[in-house]
C-alpha beads as a LAMMPS data file, in Angstrom:
LAMMPS data file: protein, C-alpha beads

252 atoms
251 bonds

1 atom types
1 bond types

-500.0 500.0 xlo xhi
-500.0 500.0 ylo yhi
-500.0 500.0 zlo zhi

Masses

1 110.0

Atoms # bond

1 1 1 0.096 -0.078 0.054
2 1 1 2.826 2.425 1.056
3 1 1 4.515 1.615 -2.343
4 1 1 1.147 2.087 -4.399
5 1 1 0.717 5.634 -2.503
6 1 1 3.839 6.540 -2.931
7 1 1 3.797 5.514 -6.624
8 1 1 0.487 7.939 -7.202
9 1 1 2.281 11.026 -6.049
10 1 1 5.311 10.007 -8.180
11 1 1 2.526 9.998 -11.117
12 1 1 0.971 12.986 -10.122
13 1 1 -2.002 11.575 -9.177
14 1 1 -2.459 12.604 -5.790
15 1 1 -3.959 15.886 -5.047
16 1 1 -5.396 17.717 -2.629
17 1 1 -8.874 20.225 -3.430
18 1 1 -9.145 21.327 0.051
19 1 1 -5.623 22.980 -0.156
20 1 1 -6.961 25.728 -1.974
21 1 1 -8.846 27.214 1.232
22 1 1 -5.712 27.428 3.126
23 1 1 -4.770 30.678 5.073
24 1 1 -1.466 31.629 4.136
25 1 1 0.815 35.081 5.563
26 1 1 1.141 36.835 2.224
27 1 1 4.866 37.495 3.106
28 1 1 5.656 34.610 4.329
29 1 1 6.561 32.824 7.530
30 1 1 3.862 29.990 8.998
31 1 1 2.814 32.160 12.424
32 1 1 -0.124 33.617 11.634
33 1 1 -1.542 36.651 14.330
34 1 1 -4.670 38.922 14.116
35 1 1 -2.739 41.455 12.244
36 1 1 -1.227 39.504 9.623
37 1 1 -1.765 40.157 6.556
38 1 1 -3.010 36.650 4.583
39 1 1 -4.564 35.824 1.052
40 1 1 -7.966 36.579 3.240
41 1 1 -7.541 39.759 3.656
42 1 1 -5.807 40.762 0.476
43 1 1 -8.625 39.170 -1.278
44 1 1 -11.440 41.000 1.046
45 1 1 -9.799 44.099 0.361
46 1 1 -10.128 43.423 -3.557
47 1 1 -13.586 42.898 -2.955
48 1 1 -14.113 46.083 -1.393
49 1 1 -12.062 48.240 -3.509
50 1 1 -14.426 46.748 -6.632
51 1 1 -17.301 47.601 -4.896
52 1 1 -16.026 51.045 -4.561
53 1 1 -14.176 50.781 -8.028
54 1 1 -17.931 50.245 -9.396
55 1 1 -20.616 51.925 -7.086
56 1 1 -18.565 55.020 -6.610
57 1 1 -16.234 56.039 -9.454
58 1 1 -18.631 54.118 -11.745
59 1 1 -20.964 55.956 -11.346
60 1 1 -19.563 59.584 -10.572
61 1 1 -20.728 60.545 -13.836
62 1 1 -24.564 59.627 -13.682
63 1 1 -25.027 60.439 -17.155
64 1 1 -28.029 60.913 -19.265
65 1 1 -26.850 57.929 -21.523
66 1 1 -25.451 55.600 -19.112
67 1 1 -21.565 53.887 -19.435
68 1 1 -21.792 50.383 -18.326
69 1 1 -20.159 50.484 -15.185
70 1 1 -23.155 52.870 -14.147
71 1 1 -25.717 50.550 -15.891
72 1 1 -24.797 47.668 -13.568
73 1 1 -24.362 49.983 -10.342
74 1 1 -28.388 51.603 -11.222
75 1 1 -29.300 47.718 -11.800
76 1 1 -27.905 46.546 -8.845
77 1 1 -29.130 49.740 -6.266
78 1 1 -32.772 49.748 -8.004
79 1 1 -32.549 45.443 -7.087
80 1 1 -31.747 45.611 -3.780
81 1 1 -33.341 48.608 -3.220
82 1 1 -37.069 46.425 -4.806
83 1 1 -36.163 43.276 -2.697
84 1 1 -35.867 45.615 0.774
85 1 1 -39.286 47.078 0.619
86 1 1 -40.979 44.886 -0.933
87 1 1 -39.735 41.692 1.446
88 1 1 -39.281 43.694 4.705
89 1 1 -41.606 46.315 3.699
90 1 1 -41.086 50.582 3.192
91 1 1 -39.970 50.827 6.614
92 1 1 -37.240 49.080 5.935
93 1 1 -35.635 51.125 3.241
94 1 1 -33.668 52.972 5.920
95 1 1 -31.915 49.684 6.360
96 1 1 -31.188 50.208 2.633
97 1 1 -27.213 50.843 2.566
98 1 1 -26.719 48.328 4.946
99 1 1 -28.310 45.585 3.030
100 1 1 -26.902 46.765 -0.509
101 1 1 -23.260 46.728 1.073
102 1 1 -23.465 43.024 2.325
103 1 1 -24.661 42.352 -0.821
104 1 1 -22.352 43.493 -3.498
105 1 1 -19.346 42.748 -0.887
106 1 1 -20.494 38.885 -0.919
107 1 1 -21.229 38.943 -4.936
108 1 1 -18.255 40.430 -5.526
109 1 1 -15.999 38.004 -3.360
110 1 1 -17.581 35.449 -4.842
111 1 1 -16.542 36.332 -8.482
112 1 1 -13.393 37.290 -7.615
113 1 1 -13.250 33.520 -6.046
114 1 1 -14.046 32.583 -9.677
115 1 1 -10.654 33.590 -10.921
116 1 1 -7.720 31.265 -11.628
117 1 1 -5.090 31.550 -8.741
118 1 1 -6.902 33.444 -6.357
119 1 1 -8.718 33.045 -2.853
120 1 1 -12.358 32.773 -2.366
121 1 1 -12.975 34.306 1.164
122 1 1 -16.934 33.235 1.125
123 1 1 -15.755 30.022 1.521
124 1 1 -14.355 29.906 5.268
125 1 1 -16.782 29.814 8.235
126 1 1 -14.676 32.583 9.697
127 1 1 -16.271 35.291 6.978
128 1 1 -19.651 33.958 6.698
129 1 1 -20.334 33.618 10.737
130 1 1 -19.311 37.224 10.603
131 1 1 -21.715 38.746 8.256
132 1 1 -24.465 35.939 9.802
133 1 1 -23.408 37.255 13.146
134 1 1 -23.454 40.839 12.676
135 1 1 -26.999 40.007 10.609
136 1 1 -28.386 38.397 13.346
137 1 1 -27.501 41.333 15.966
138 1 1 -28.216 43.779 13.798
139 1 1 -32.032 42.405 13.431
140 1 1 -32.113 41.469 17.200
141 1 1 -30.902 44.920 18.312
142 1 1 -33.429 46.327 15.864
143 1 1 -36.519 44.210 17.029
144 1 1 -36.098 45.390 20.418
145 1 1 -35.940 49.140 19.997
146 1 1 -38.511 49.093 17.938
147 1 1 -41.137 46.849 19.314
148 1 1 -39.455 46.741 23.046
149 1 1 -41.045 43.630 24.850
150 1 1 -43.598 43.533 22.263
151 1 1 -40.510 41.304 20.004
152 1 1 -40.901 38.231 22.058
153 1 1 -44.322 38.009 20.495
154 1 1 -42.303 36.546 17.453
155 1 1 -41.751 33.766 19.009
156 1 1 -45.419 33.191 20.828
157 1 1 -47.566 31.412 18.253
158 1 1 -51.111 33.431 19.055
159 1 1 -52.876 31.431 16.708
160 1 1 -52.502 28.223 17.405
161 1 1 -54.415 25.797 20.379
162 1 1 -53.076 27.044 23.381
163 1 1 -52.200 23.781 24.873
164 1 1 -49.353 23.896 21.867
165 1 1 -48.031 27.619 22.072
166 1 1 -45.067 26.744 24.960
167 1 1 -44.399 23.990 23.308
168 1 1 -44.486 26.032 19.813
169 1 1 -41.920 29.097 21.600
170 1 1 -39.434 26.837 22.681
171 1 1 -39.333 25.709 19.103
172 1 1 -39.453 29.517 17.599
173 1 1 -36.494 29.993 19.876
174 1 1 -34.655 27.699 19.187
175 1 1 -35.031 28.646 15.604
176 1 1 -34.575 31.759 15.723
177 1 1 -30.898 30.964 17.450
178 1 1 -30.274 28.763 14.672
179 1 1 -30.498 31.189 12.058
180 1 1 -26.797 32.772 12.379
181 1 1 -25.563 28.734 11.936
182 1 1 -27.512 28.345 8.907
183 1 1 -27.084 31.569 7.469
184 1 1 -23.399 31.217 7.258
185 1 1 -23.505 27.512 6.521
186 1 1 -25.534 27.969 3.530
187 1 1 -23.085 30.363 1.709
188 1 1 -19.744 28.905 3.065
189 1 1 -21.210 25.471 2.018
190 1 1 -22.288 26.206 -1.286
191 1 1 -18.999 28.071 -2.190
192 1 1 -16.926 26.100 -0.871
193 1 1 -18.497 22.625 -2.306
194 1 1 -18.235 23.904 -5.809
195 1 1 -14.903 25.256 -5.955
196 1 1 -13.501 21.469 -3.992
197 1 1 -15.283 19.737 -7.089
198 1 1 -13.345 21.935 -10.067
199 1 1 -10.430 21.234 -8.058
200 1 1 -11.035 17.321 -8.453
201 1 1 -11.949 17.724 -12.224
202 1 1 -9.088 19.344 -12.379
203 1 1 -6.745 16.906 -10.783
204 1 1 -8.277 14.139 -12.996
205 1 1 -7.270 16.287 -16.182
206 1 1 -3.557 15.470 -15.864
207 1 1 -4.760 11.681 -17.134
208 1 1 -4.797 11.407 -20.784
209 1 1 -7.181 9.164 -20.887
210 1 1 -10.075 11.234 -18.693
211 1 1 -8.678 14.399 -20.129
212 1 1 -11.605 15.801 -22.612
213 1 1 -14.280 14.667 -19.958
214 1 1 -12.494 16.032 -17.463
215 1 1 -12.254 19.830 -19.182
216 1 1 -16.024 19.692 -20.324
217 1 1 -17.019 18.470 -16.351
218 1 1 -14.947 21.794 -15.221
219 1 1 -16.362 24.043 -17.890
220 1 1 -19.597 22.405 -16.954
221 1 1 -19.013 23.341 -13.406
222 1 1 -16.944 26.870 -13.962
223 1 1 -20.635 27.866 -15.224
224 1 1 -22.433 26.146 -12.506
225 1 1 -19.969 28.425 -9.972
226 1 1 -21.037 31.618 -11.913
227 1 1 -24.429 31.173 -11.226
228 1 1 -23.995 29.858 -7.536
229 1 1 -21.722 32.945 -7.010
230 1 1 -24.842 34.749 -7.781
231 1 1 -27.572 33.068 -6.394
232 1 1 -25.819 32.539 -2.669
233 1 1 -25.541 36.450 -2.273
234 1 1 -28.895 37.004 -3.187
235 1 1 -29.885 33.909 -0.913
236 1 1 -27.944 35.347 1.595
237 1 1 -29.400 38.842 1.253
238 1 1 -33.286 37.966 0.963
239 1 1 -32.835 36.362 4.331
240 1 1 -31.331 39.022 5.949
241 1 1 -34.634 40.950 4.760
242 1 1 -36.638 38.470 5.844
243 1 1 -35.535 38.619 9.559
244 1 1 -35.187 42.309 9.031
245 1 1 -39.005 42.231 8.493
246 1 1 -40.124 39.977 11.468
247 1 1 -38.006 42.414 13.786
248 1 1 -39.972 45.270 12.170
249 1 1 -43.031 43.567 12.296
250 1 1 -43.040 40.703 14.666
251 1 1 -46.658 40.389 15.198
252 1 1 -47.123 39.373 11.679

Bonds

1 1 1 2
2 1 2 3
3 1 3 4
4 1 4 5
5 1 5 6
6 1 6 7
7 1 7 8
8 1 8 9
9 1 9 10
10 1 10 11
11 1 11 12
12 1 12 13
13 1 13 14
14 1 14 15
15 1 15 16
16 1 16 17
17 1 17 18
18 1 18 19
19 1 19 20
20 1 20 21
21 1 21 22
22 1 22 23
23 1 23 24
24 1 24 25
25 1 25 26
26 1 26 27
27 1 27 28
28 1 28 29
29 1 29 30
30 1 30 31
31 1 31 32
32 1 32 33
33 1 33 34
34 1 34 35
35 1 35 36
36 1 36 37
37 1 37 38
38 1 38 39
39 1 39 40
40 1 40 41
41 1 41 42
42 1 42 43
43 1 43 44
44 1 44 45
45 1 45 46
46 1 46 47
47 1 47 48
48 1 48 49
49 1 49 50
50 1 50 51
51 1 51 52
52 1 52 53
53 1 53 54
54 1 54 55
55 1 55 56
56 1 56 57
57 1 57 58
58 1 58 59
59 1 59 60
60 1 60 61
61 1 61 62
62 1 62 63
63 1 63 64
64 1 64 65
65 1 65 66
66 1 66 67
67 1 67 68
68 1 68 69
69 1 69 70
70 1 70 71
71 1 71 72
72 1 72 73
73 1 73 74
74 1 74 75
75 1 75 76
76 1 76 77
77 1 77 78
78 1 78 79
79 1 79 80
80 1 80 81
81 1 81 82
82 1 82 83
83 1 83 84
84 1 84 85
85 1 85 86
86 1 86 87
87 1 87 88
88 1 88 89
89 1 89 90
90 1 90 91
91 1 91 92
92 1 92 93
93 1 93 94
94 1 94 95
95 1 95 96
96 1 96 97
97 1 97 98
98 1 98 99
99 1 99 100
100 1 100 101
101 1 101 102
102 1 102 103
103 1 103 104
104 1 104 105
105 1 105 106
106 1 106 107
107 1 107 108
108 1 108 109
109 1 109 110
110 1 110 111
111 1 111 112
112 1 112 113
113 1 113 114
114 1 114 115
115 1 115 116
116 1 116 117
117 1 117 118
118 1 118 119
119 1 119 120
120 1 120 121
121 1 121 122
122 1 122 123
123 1 123 124
124 1 124 125
125 1 125 126
126 1 126 127
127 1 127 128
128 1 128 129
129 1 129 130
130 1 130 131
131 1 131 132
132 1 132 133
133 1 133 134
134 1 134 135
135 1 135 136
136 1 136 137
137 1 137 138
138 1 138 139
139 1 139 140
140 1 140 141
141 1 141 142
142 1 142 143
143 1 143 144
144 1 144 145
145 1 145 146
146 1 146 147
147 1 147 148
148 1 148 149
149 1 149 150
150 1 150 151
151 1 151 152
152 1 152 153
153 1 153 154
154 1 154 155
155 1 155 156
156 1 156 157
157 1 157 158
158 1 158 159
159 1 159 160
160 1 160 161
161 1 161 162
162 1 162 163
163 1 163 164
164 1 164 165
165 1 165 166
166 1 166 167
167 1 167 168
168 1 168 169
169 1 169 170
170 1 170 171
171 1 171 172
172 1 172 173
173 1 173 174
174 1 174 175
175 1 175 176
176 1 176 177
177 1 177 178
178 1 178 179
179 1 179 180
180 1 180 181
181 1 181 182
182 1 182 183
183 1 183 184
184 1 184 185
185 1 185 186
186 1 186 187
187 1 187 188
188 1 188 189
189 1 189 190
190 1 190 191
191 1 191 192
192 1 192 193
193 1 193 194
194 1 194 195
195 1 195 196
196 1 196 197
197 1 197 198
198 1 198 199
199 1 199 200
200 1 200 201
201 1 201 202
202 1 202 203
203 1 203 204
204 1 204 205
205 1 205 206
206 1 206 207
207 1 207 208
208 1 208 209
209 1 209 210
210 1 210 211
211 1 211 212
212 1 212 213
213 1 213 214
214 1 214 215
215 1 215 216
216 1 216 217
217 1 217 218
218 1 218 219
219 1 219 220
220 1 220 221
221 1 221 222
222 1 222 223
223 1 223 224
224 1 224 225
225 1 225 226
226 1 226 227
227 1 227 228
228 1 228 229
229 1 229 230
230 1 230 231
231 1 231 232
232 1 232 233
233 1 233 234
234 1 234 235
235 1 235 236
236 1 236 237
237 1 237 238
238 1 238 239
239 1 239 240
240 1 240 241
241 1 241 242
242 1 242 243
243 1 243 244
244 1 244 245
245 1 245 246
246 1 246 247
247 1 247 248
248 1 248 249
249 1 249 250
250 1 250 251
251 1 251 252
């Protein structure tokens, strides 16, 4: 078995699809502190720069006949604004800047992660958990500030039979605190899985017999990942709007 494994390594058949998610210091070394610049911080910074470049510099002229960047910026603005208004209500529009920023960061981080040799920051739970916890804390604070103790009505199902209400209240409470977990795992899990599958197919591309099939599979998966990059940003954002609606209207 040892000789077979050694032979597989010499033949280049052993590959590690999860290596692409390893966080590494930008300037060498093995030790990572909280202040160490890493590949993750670099690509998060590039996502922020890309958002600013498109939404600030790309739309600064505000031309009657918009440029491509202005058209994309206006389309994204209108798309998210309509989502917030339709899902969370008109009184949630005040939170539009936060939700818009959240969507743009995630979608750009996802798309930048599709560039060969790049690093996908949204594949790490450390990133998605922070985003989900910020949403969770924001929604909870807004709920109590706006409704006071009435926010607890979110967990009391008044339409259910009286005997079942305490049980349903416990279930609702548990599901509420599970929100940041599912919110973060959904995004990171889908992004990580897609990139890992592409890496697996890329590893088989070195084998002459299956190389054509592998190339076709990589192309198909890459196209699917482009779609997933947008869909996961959309799902994360629309769930944020749903949670915000619960905070603003806990009795609905």
